[in-house]
C-alpha angles and dihedrals in degrees: 000000000000104000116197091197090065092053094089100157097097138006122323118279094227098174091054097049113106131179092252090061095060106075097039091050094049093045091051096051093044090050092049092048093048093049092050093049094048092051092045094051090047092053115101098233134116109259115245138167092260099047099037116015097040095050089043087056089050091053091049092048091051091052092048092052091053098042105034095069089051093048090046095049090049087059102040106027103025119182131172094246094047091047091052091050092045094050092046089058098050096082090048091051092045091050091051094051091045091050090052094045094047098042103122094193091052091047091052091048093050090046089051090055090050092049101039107042108073094171097064118126116256089249091055091050090050090051092051093048091053090046092054091049089050089055089055092049089051091057101253091152096049123110115256097262092052091045088057091049090050088053091052092048092050092051093049094046091051092052094043093051090052091047091051090054094044091053092054092048093049093046091048094048095046099055124077137148120221116202122190100176114075090199089070090060098058112147097026107120123242092257091056092047092049091051091049092048090051090050089053092050091050088056092044091244133133125244122008132330124203121194138185092256101120101246090052094043092048093051087063104039093044101043116012111112088201103096094194091055091050090049092049093051092043093052093047092048097047095044096049113137092004140113087268094050126109096261124038090206088073096049109130096194097103092035090059092048092049091049092050093046093050094045090053092048090049090051092052091047088056093047099257126129094228143352093264088067090053090050093051094049090090100030134091095250112084102206140017089241090056089056094046091048090050093051095043092048090053090047091051090053095045107035097075089055091046092051090051091049092050092047089054090049092054092048091050091047092053099042101038106025104027092237107142099169106048111205130191092259089056099053100081091042093050090045091055091049090049092050091050092049096043101039102020095237143077134208087258090064089063098051098083087058096054106062110168097245093052091048093049093046092050094045091053091047091054093049092047091052095047100044106023097242134125125227121205132178121236122196098185093088133103111242135182097234135019091244092062119102130193131213141183127216117216134191114236088255089062099255117137113251105174146333133222145182124222120207105175112165138077116243142150118290091024122109117243126248132046130275148154120231131161144232094205140341137227112291127169102221129182090256095048142293117316108221122225119255119198137193112212114192132185134165100221131154108293126226113275121210110314094341121101118237108285114203132208114232088252089058089051089052090050091052091050089049094054091043088057088059088047093053090050089055098040105040098050118127094195112118100203116083098217092061102026120113112338092345112111093011111132106259093235090058098043092089093059098093093040097050089041089061092055092068093067091064089075099049115106094223092051093043087057088055098048101038137067131136110274093230104035104017086231111163122253103281114252093234091053090048090051091050090049092051092046090052094046094103095040106137093344090142091056089051091047096053090047090058090044089052090056093045096048091045090052094047096045091045091057094041091057115085089199096051092115093059115109113277093002093107090051090048093052090047091050092049092050092048091052089051101048114002123096096184107061109204122221119270092255093060109117101183093152092061090069098032092124095169093071102028101041110001109069097256098106106145084355107084087102085071091085092063095034091053092041088066087055095044096047091049091046091051090049088068089060089049091050099044102028131295092243099029102147095217093053093049090047091049092051089049094049101038101036114017101034097042095058111171096336092114137011112296093236090058090053092049093049090047088057101036101031092232144037118290123278123208094219096091093053092052091046093048088050093051091245100114094132090059090070 
């Protein structure tokens, strides 16, 4: 059988990939890699970088090129047959990685390279040190019976994480609300109504259909005057994949408990007190207490401001809207009304000025100006959906630096959220340098009818965020895959380039580049820009404590050996909410059941990374503010010391090399409008 997944010379042949290709391709590459490793370890030769590490990197790259298109399609073009094939492969993949991580002979060989080759580059030594730590975290030193148990745990966790994600996708896809009476939709802007009408037509229904895809959900909870409709959407959204959801088959309750129980058991097998300690072993933060102290200090600074903001919201709701008992499904709606009253504009007013093509063009222009590259679209590429576009990044001398796919819009059978993943990374091979290829995925407002996609400013910020991750992956100059791009970067520093990019979305010069009315190309009016800037810090403290709530919940959950016990998760969540939250959600809220970041997205005991890295990113951006937003030497320094170095050295070293000192928290507080809290 011709198998397109095994054709790894160029880009993936997405239109040719079928579910039946998945298992045979994975089995073939795993078999080839295992056979090579067994013969290499049996050979009587001194291990070196060239005869062990380089071919190991080749084997890893081959596996990534086979598996990453499958993993990506499972997230963005999910079908029942693909899902079955994908899930059938997870135990095999888990077994392979466990075999590699627990291979004593391989560990000794890698250690011999680290000990015996004094002329290695510093980046190579750093890669080997991280690799040896990874062996320990994979249980290489465990006795055989515990190694076997570790293997079983790894297999189960891999399957459970996928199940958690599948349940959310199924619960999201299954629910929709058909409305036939336009009077019930008062307040929802034209763009939201058009989107809902298009959703109805796609389902061959009359009227308007609202779904739990975020753009549709948000159009109701932010704008619908009908309080019952807001409450219905809110309840459906916050009970997805839970015991209160529409289908008990998608309930993540037991899945979460099983994940937490297995993570704790894995931690104890490896000699750690809890899973949070395992998580921090390869992060910047040294101890769990350091993380908790960091989060609680931020909460202490921010909560008084958040309480003031919420008190103002309740007064406004009572005096202007006649809402005396503010509920969670009212908060976003009231906030939008407050913003309109206080600043004479809403997010909806901005959308006509952010058509997708203008945003993309401006984003590329900014990147080209900062980092001296050129970005060009190519249409001669196989993609997984008609909405997907493909681009190439060139050096000014015309040489190809990287390539990437953009998949920007929400749709059925696509997981929610926004992320950057990759097909392959930079790798200096014997036949030349392999260029990085990235997948950048968002779930923004789709085009409706003849109109282009019109983004909210928040959606623009999200795109810039993911593009920051993409730049980190694509612009690396590190030649070794394990530490090139985002690979090998401590997880709590990996958000630095992405959050750094968000800052540009507020700069007048950049806004001129990324905005223009979709019909006339007229620039964003100055009065609208001024209103937007004035409103920038509107309820930022409430947003901050919400993120701190998620981060503290995640950390405490994974610090608690009894977290898997019935009701313990809910108890921890309740305790954290009492400590930091100002908006107390209703008892039916099941946020944790769809908290993909920590149960299926790699952020377990790591959600704090967003705030940790935001301190770094805000302080890094402050140098641009101090020395000139487009100062060539500052952009070059960020490129050379942060983006190009990837994981080739500790993240703190990279930050100090760029900033000249360790990070300060002042810039984050200033950017958040909380200067007085310092």
